[in-house]
VOPA-683456 format. One record per residue: x, y, z of N, C-alpha, C, O in turn. Coordinates in pm, whole numbers. Atoms other than C-alpha are relative to their C-alpha. Example, Ala and Ser with C-alpha at 12.3 -4.5 7.8 and 13.67 -1.06 7.14 Angstrom:
<nodes>
NODE  nX  nY  nZ  caX  caY  caZ  cX  cY  cZ  oX  oY  oZ
NODE  89  -119  0  1230  -450  780  90  120  0  194  118  66
NODE  -82  -119  -6  1367  -106  714  -77  109  73  -26  220  90
</nodes>
This chain:
<nodes>
NODE  nX  nY  nZ  caX  caY  caZ  cX  cY  cZ  oX  oY  oZ
NODE  86  -124  -4  3  4  21  86  138  -21  65  228  -103
NODE  -78  -96  9  268  228  87  94  38  -126  143  149  -149
NODE  -87  -37  115  464  178  -235  -104  41  -121  -71  104  -221
NODE  108  -61  105  138  237  -437  -7  171  17  -22  258  -69
NODE  44  -163  -24  103  581  -250  113  79  -46  97  188  -102
NODE  -118  -63  83  484  655  -348  -1  5  -150  50  102  -206
NODE  15  15  147  424  565  -704  -95  101  -46  -65  167  -146
NODE  95  -90  31  108  778  -711  48  137  -12  34  210  -110
NODE  -60  -125  -7  290  1075  -578  126  27  -95  154  138  -139
NODE  -122  -45  110  597  1053  -803  -73  11  -146  -29  97  -223
NODE  69  -34  113  347  1017  -1106  -60  147  -12  -44  225  -106
NODE  82  -153  -5  140  1334  -1006  86  103  7  67  203  -62
NODE  -126  -108  -9  451  1535  -913  66  18  -152  92  123  -212
NODE  -71  -34  153  604  1465  -1256  -111  48  -92  -82  150  -156
NODE  82  -74  73  297  1540  -1441  -20  136  34  -27  219  -57
NODE  0  -170  -39  265  1885  -1235  115  54  -75  95  149  -151
NODE  -125  -62  41  629  1949  -1336  -9  -22  -151  38  79  -204
NODE  -12  -22  125  594  1867  -1700  -119  88  -67  -97  166  -160
NODE  118  -69  38  223  2003  -1745  1  161  -1  -67  234  -73
NODE  -15  -130  -48  338  2332  -1597  32  77  -126  -15  188  -148
NODE  -44  -67  119  497  2411  -1924  -120  25  -135  -111  111  -223
NODE  89  -17  76  181  2352  -2116  -119  83  31  -169  166  -45
NODE  151  -73  -38  -131  2475  -1920  15  39  174  -38  -40  252
NODE  -23  -22  -127  -34  2635  -1574  -126  10  72  -112  -11  192
NODE  116  -6  -70  -393  2678  -1469  -47  -128  32  -116  -153  131
NODE  60  139  -38  -460  2325  -1486  84  -51  92  37  -122  181
NODE  -96  63  -88  -151  2237  -1310  -15  60  141  29  -6  235
NODE  8  -55  -131  -234  2475  -1013  -135  -70  59  -151  -77  181
NODE  102  81  -66  -575  2269  -986  49  -139  20  5  -200  118
NODE  -38  136  -23  -406  1937  -1020  91  17  130  75  -68  218
NODE  -61  15  -118  -152  2050  -748  -81  2  103  -59  -85  187
NODE  89  -36  -95  -429  2177  -524  -66  -151  30  -61  -204  140
NODE  57  143  -37  -603  1836  -551  90  -106  46  51  -188  129
NODE  -103  65  -84  -270  1662  -477  6  41  121  -3  -45  209
NODE  -45  -21  -153  -205  1842  -168  -121  -32  84  -100  -57  203
NODE  98  29  -90  -563  1779  -46  -2  -150  1  -48  -203  102
NODE  -5  142  -16  -516  1408  -129  109  -29  99  98  -139  153
NODE  -109  27  -92  -206  1418  95  -38  51  134  28  12  230
NODE  34  -6  -128  -397  1573  377  -4  148  17  -63  189  118
NODE  -13  -165  -19  -330  1982  325  -138  28  1  -222  -42  -53
NODE  97  -51  16  -594  2197  391  15  114  -120  88  211  -103
NODE  -8  -94  99  -642  2386  56  -147  63  -6  -238  -6  -51
NODE  107  -51  17  -917  2618  75  -39  45  -140  40  122  -193
NODE  63  -24  126  -1120  2654  -254  132  -8  -121  220  -93  -105
NODE  -136  48  101  -847  2680  -580  81  103  49  19  197  98
NODE  -96  -93  -2  -536  2884  -529  -10  86  -113  -72  30  -203
NODE  -34  -49  92  -466  3159  -769  90  -67  -105  57  -88  -221
NODE  -110  56  70  -149  3003  -889  101  -55  90  137  9  190
NODE  -91  67  -88  99  2740  -748  71  -69  -106  26  -156  -182
NODE  -109  46  97  417  2684  -944  34  -149  10  8  -212  113
NODE  16  127  -6  491  2356  -1031  168  -25  76  210  -138  102
NODE  -148  -10  -48  868  2438  -885  -6  42  162  91  85  223
NODE  -8  -7  -165  737  2465  -501  41  -110  79  0  -222  47
NODE  -54  126  -77  904  2242  -248  -85  -10  125  -57  69  216
NODE  65  37  -157  670  2122  48  85  -107  58  127  -197  -15
NODE  -105  86  -68  880  1933  268  -83  -170  29  -36  -284  23
NODE  82  141  -7  600  1664  330  24  -95  106  9  -217  94
NODE  -15  42  -130  676  1588  672  -134  -44  54  -159  -159  89
NODE  172  33  -6  288  1611  735  -68  90  -46  -97  190  18
NODE  97  -78  76  84  1756  485  -114  62  52  -153  169  5
NODE  89  -81  -88  -192  1828  743  36  106  43  -59  183  50
NODE  -55  -107  -61  10  2092  887  4  120  -86  25  232  -41
NODE  3  -127  119  -10  2311  547  -153  48  -17  -241  -33  -46
NODE  112  -84  32  -296  2556  515  30  109  -135  114  199  -134
NODE  5  -107  124  -346  2744  162  -134  57  2  -236  -10  -12
NODE  149  -89  17  -625  3021  164  -11  4  -157  77  -13  -242
NODE  107  -15  137  -861  3065  -140  96  104  -39  142  190  37
NODE  -67  -111  81  -667  3261  -404  138  30  24  188  126  -36
NODE  -135  -28  -12  -328  3254  -292  108  -33  -112  94  -129  -187
NODE  -111  23  134  -27  3263  -541  109  -39  91  123  11  202
NODE  -111  39  -49  286  3077  -461  82  -19  -129  65  -102  -218
NODE  -136  15  133  590  3133  -713  92  -107  16  98  -193  104
NODE  -97  115  18  853  2932  -823  101  -17  104  129  82  172
NODE  -112  13  -97  1119  2799  -603  -5  41  139  88  70  213
NODE  33  -17  -147  943  2854  -292  10  -129  92  -48  -234  64
NODE  -14  109  -110  1038  2633  9  -108  15  112  -122  118  178
NODE  83  -3  -112  774  2542  246  23  -106  111  -5  -223  83
NODE  -64  67  -98  906  2397  570  -97  -23  131  -130  75  197
NODE  87  9  -116  681  2240  851  117  -66  103  83  -82  220
NODE  -66  67  -100  984  2074  1018  147  71  -10  194  128  -109
NODE  -141  -23  -5  1341  2147  1159  83  -89  104  78  -86  227
NODE  -75  111  -63  1567  1878  1252  120  31  40  186  -57  94
NODE  -143  -30  -47  1888  2080  1320  32  -23  156  147  -41  196
NODE  -39  42  -151  1861  2018  1701  58  -160  12  147  -190  91
NODE  -47  139  1  1910  1637  1636  124  -17  -46  185  -114  0
NODE  -115  -9  48  2218  1717  1438  111  64  97  219  10  123
NODE  -97  -116  -80  2390  1997  1655  -3  -74  144  102  -77  207
NODE  -33  64  -134  2323  1810  1977  81  -100  28  119  -136  140
NODE  -108  141  -12  2540  1522  1904  139  101  27  219  48  104
NODE  -106  -58  -60  2820  1795  1950  14  32  139  121  44  198
NODE  -20  -8  -125  2738  1849  2266  -13  -123  101  -32  -114  223
NODE  -1  111  -66  2741  1494  2354  -123  -55  61  -133  -131  158
NODE  169  50  2  2361  1438  2343  -37  -110  -83  -28  -105  -206
NODE  56  111  106  2220  1105  2223  -151  -4  24  -206  11  133
NODE  149  26  -24  1868  1055  2165  -40  -140  -64  26  -184  -158
NODE  55  120  49  1666  728  2103  -100  -4  -126  -131  -101  -196
NODE  83  -12  93  1436  890  1874  29  152  -74  86  239  -6
NODE  -47  -160  81  1483  1223  1617  -62  87  92  -168  66  151
NODE  36  -135  -62  1456  1542  1780  -34  119  -93  42  132  -189
NODE  31  -95  84  1299  1836  1613  -134  73  25  -220  30  102
NODE  135  -89  8  1021  2097  1569  -47  -36  -126  15  -43  -232
NODE  86  20  104  737  2012  1370  -122  109  37  -192  122  137
NODE  131  -129  -15  490  2308  1322  -56  29  -110  5  1  -213
NODE  70  -24  97  224  2428  1105  33  105  -84  118  182  -38
NODE  -4  -98  103  214  2657  798  -148  28  -37  -237  -51  -68
NODE  110  -68  71  -45  2890  700  9  107  -72  51  207  -14
NODE  1  -104  92  -70  3111  404  -155  39  -32  -234  -35  -91
NODE  132  -49  0  -385  3321  419  -51  35  -158  28  40  -252
NODE  66  -31  124  -632  3406  126  38  103  -46  44  207  19
NODE  -47  -115  84  -506  3608  -160  132  54  27  178  156  -26
NODE  -151  -44  -18  -152  3618  -11  87  -28  -124  61  -126  -194
NODE  -98  44  104  129  3622  -267  140  0  58  188  86  132
NODE  -123  72  -61  455  3432  -195  105  36  -145  91  -8  -259
NODE  -65  -22  127  721  3575  -419  127  -119  -42  146  -210  39
NODE  -90  124  38  998  3335  -594  110  1  107  156  100  164
NODE  -131  12  -63  1276  3189  -406  -28  19  160  68  5  236
NODE  13  -31  -148  1121  3267  -54  -20  -154  77  -48  -260  21
NODE  -7  114  -68  1131  3022  236  -81  1  134  -41  62  233
NODE  102  -19  -108  839  2976  477  54  -122  102  68  -241  73
NODE  -56  79  -76  976  2847  796  -88  -76  97  -206  -41  91
NODE  119  86  -83  794  2598  1055  -45  121  105  27  208  154
NODE  64  -59  -78  528  2754  1258  -51  154  -47  -104  231  33
NODE  42  -142  63  459  3085  1006  -136  -13  -40  -184  -108  -102
NODE  143  -48  43  112  3239  970  14  115  -73  53  220  -20
NODE  -17  -124  76  109  3467  680  -150  27  -17  -225  -68  -43
NODE  121  -40  -3  -216  3671  683  -57  19  -128  14  13  -229
NODE  54  -21  118  -461  3736  432  51  117  -78  88  216  -13
NODE  -38  -111  79  -364  3966  145  143  32  27  171  147  -6
NODE  -144  -38  -24  0  3983  234  100  -28  -131  83  -115  -216
NODE  -73  19  131  269  4020  -22  166  -53  79  221  7  172
NODE  -140  41  -49  612  3837  56  103  8  -123  96  -66  -221
NODE  -82  -38  108  880  3969  -159  110  -106  -34  132  -193  50
NODE  -60  113  69  1117  3750  -370  112  -30  103  166  64  160
NODE  -135  30  -81  1400  3568  -162  -13  6  142  76  -35  217
NODE  7  15  -165  1238  3623  195  -19  -121  76  -74  -226  44
NODE  -15  123  -103  1293  3415  485  -115  37  105  -95  129  184
NODE  119  -25  -89  958  3418  681  -27  -89  113  -56  -207  94
NODE  44  85  -117  895  3293  1020  -92  90  80  -83  212  66
NODE  97  -72  -99  615  3399  1286  -98  26  -62  -130  -33  -166
NODE  136  -23  54  305  3555  1231  20  151  -80  72  249  -28
NODE  8  -121  99  275  3822  945  -161  48  5  -255  -25  -26
NODE  145  -55  -22  -42  4052  1013  -41  27  -159  31  70  -249
NODE  63  -19  148  -300  4056  702  42  153  -53  60  252  19
NODE  -14  -103  67  -233  4305  438  135  87  25  140  210  15
NODE  -114  -43  -10  132  4342  510  75  -52  -104  56  -159  -162
NODE  -115  48  84  447  4360  294  103  -43  49  156  39  124
NODE  -118  18  -65  739  4173  393  122  -28  -85  93  -103  -179
NODE  -110  44  67  1097  4136  243  131  -9  88  157  71  178
NODE  -129  3  -79  1431  4025  377  44  -148  73  -30  -246  80
NODE  -50  106  -95  1627  3776  584  74  31  114  197  29  116
NODE  136  41  -29  1492  3795  828  -108  85  -58  -95  204  -85
NODE  133  -85  65  1164  3907  691  -29  134  104  -18  142  227
NODE  35  -143  -79  1065  4271  787  -128  44  -50  -156  6  -163
NODE  103  -43  77  737  4441  732  52  134  -49  104  218  25
NODE  -40  -131  40  813  4717  522  -113  100  -50  -87  215  -85
NODE  121  -78  51  469  4847  419  -126  -73  -4  -137  -189  36
NODE  145  63  -22  106  4778  389  -47  -22  -153  9  42  -242
NODE  56  53  141  -85  4626  72  -81  117  -47  -89  150  -165
NODE  115  -112  17  -342  4916  110  84  109  -79  46  155  -187
NODE  -56  -129  58  -81  5191  36  80  -51  -137  108  33  -222
NODE  -91  45  110  121  4970  -228  -130  10  -124  -117  73  -229
NODE  95  -16  120  -221  4922  -434  -58  139  -14  -105  165  -125
NODE  52  -125  21  -337  5262  -392  121  101  -92  91  178  -183
NODE  -115  -51  63  19  5392  -503  5  -66  -175  26  10  -269
NODE  8  83  110  -1  5135  -800  -105  63  -91  -86  106  -205
NODE  115  -49  98  -330  5246  -924  9  167  -29  -34  211  -135
NODE  -14  -115  29  -254  5609  -891  122  17  -113  109  108  -195
NODE  -124  4  101  93  5549  -1109  -79  -41  -132  -52  19  -236
NODE  39  35  139  -122  5373  -1380  -106  97  -47  -134  99  -167
NODE  95  -108  58  -390  5665  -1392  102  105  -50  70  169  -150
NODE  -74  -113  36  -101  5908  -1423  83  -5  -146  114  92  -215
NODE  -72  40  101  81  5719  -1700  -66  17  -138  -7  -18  -240
</nodes>
């Protein structure tokens, strides 16, 4: 049974990666279906899911994606951190079972995650947020915030960004 599940996963992920070049909208729906089938909470259909997102897969039930979110290419979504298990050995500590942190990830509805971003365990990104390209996000990001950097910092509000962008468009 486990082997069949792994084969299904490999086939679906291959179709997603190949199909992205042909029909990105269809791939987004297929990816959402796949994530739901693995236990993730995917609310309605996302706006866009790149075929090049990396979900760590430790426990898909810890991943929540809000309606209409966009997740760009090369984004890493991590629900686990096993560093403690490795570095504790340098302190002479030994464990019978792997030690680490496993925490949920939530990406709010209509949030935009820029390319190359890393979403760390325990992160809650509010509705309507913009995460700039290459940002390392951890903790709670309030709704309608713009965050950039490593570590992520709130640099503005989506309301101001939209207002300025629309004003610029009218002036052009």
